[in-house]
Phi, psi and omega in degrees: 000135180286126177274144185244155171237151184275334182207178185292148178229136178122210184296120181061023178272175179285328169054054173290150185303318181295318180292319179298317179301316180300314182294320177300316179297320181287329181287322188305320178296342180264000188308309183297315183290327183269349174085036174226162179280149179301146184264151172284127182271093183222004179077009182261123176288132182219164174302327179296323177296314179300317180296318180297319178299316180297316179296320179298316180296321182287308187278323185262313181282330177081028176226169182295128185292143168242002174062029184223131175256122183239148181303134174076359182265177186301317186299312181292327178294317178293319179299316182292330181295327181087160185303318184296312181292319179298318179297318179295319179295319180295318179298318179295321179295319179295320179296317178296317179297320179295322178295318177299317181298313182290319179297318180293321178299318179301317179294320180296315181293322178296317179297321180295316180293319179299318179295321180296316181292323178297315180292322180298319179290322179298320182272001181056045179290137179305134183299334178295342181264353185297316183297318178296321178298312182298320180294317181292319179294319179297316179298318180297312181295322180296312180299318181294316181298313181295323180296313180293322180291323178298318178296319180296319180295324177297328179279352179081018180287134177293142183306321183295335178272321184284322188304309181299320181295314180295320180301317180296315181296312183296318180299315180295313182294322180294314182292325182284317187261297187297309185298303183298316182293318183291319178296315178300316181297314180294325178296319178295322180296325180298321183275328183274340181233085188281005180303150184253131176242142176233166177095211189270077183254351181294131179087356180282142180311135186298325180292323176298314179295323178302314181297314181298318179295319181298317179293318178301316179297319182298318184266349180068029183230132177297149176245128183259124180263119183270341178206129179234246178289130179239152169271176185296320180294318178298320178294317180297320178296321179295321178294319179299315183295325184257012188297309186295324179293323176294320180297317181299326182267005179064029186230044177298139184339125191310320185291344179270353182299324182266358180247076186298319183299311180295321180300316181292323178295316179292321180299322179297319178296320180295311183296332177268005178059041181254077185295315182299319179293322177300313182297313181296323179293321177297314181301327184274326192242346186287148172273089193294338179294340184248002188288303186200146177287347176295331183293333179256004180078016183265017180214155176215135177258129183256142183301151180290346179283356181289137180302139184298332177294322179292318178300316180296322180293315178299322183294344176284347186236346179226158174293130185242131174224118175283108181276136188237159167232192184294343183258003180122203181291127179261337176192166177254114184267131176230139176216175189266024172294335172228120180229129172248108179201133358292162184268123183281164177296331179297318178293317181296333178298330178291335182289338184280343185286000000 
């Protein structure tokens, strides 16, 4: 039942003894959550009462305090609801706000990608560069959106008010800066780096592709990429296929070294030849942020048919790992943990040796 007061209580309020007593009783259950000490319930208005009202308004109601409880207004309604109901309402509001935030973000990213593709087609950008363009534009818009929303949340703006404003700003800035600049940059790379790449290059990090193209151009030989951007299932299947060779060398994927339980569970699936079970277990339990740079497009595997001079040249500019199976090297792995770009003449001089 909602408790009522006949007149205002708090700073510059009428503060009748009965109303003050009611407010004191209602405030005390919120003391811990709102950050004030419990009040003596005696009907006496005090500075401590005013402070408690202010803390309640700030921490629980979420608005700038006026240190006054008035009949029929938000503060008395929240007080009467009690901690449990207020907590449930807050959780529901946060859930609603998160949905607004995510739904608006989805629309913003779609608008950014649509603008990127329109500009790419207008500029006749090579289709092999489209995936890299979309990823960069999406990353730019995401970072911008999260930055503005974080600032908005600090100011206490409700998501339903902040979302449309932020969406408009991010959309304009992304289309003006990211889309136009990225398309221009990729277009310049196409003309300045004529090296030819074949295979699975869509979605691979632009700096990785830049290095491969530069080396290809230097030697006048196409470079074939056998594996680039992977989804989670593709990565799990690749791990299953190469598991025993990694086990034999004591070099099971680095992130699993400290996760003995998961490593043993996955090993059991491999030894029993249960690939589907292995994949599903990975999808459910793996820390995907640490699994592989292929998942973010920051790695490319080059075919074993590539000339060793070309492999050595790429290794001067990217992190190199010769990935092996029981029969020897199965591919040459390169990723952007080490990137040299742009490539100087000093580095290229090493390629001639």
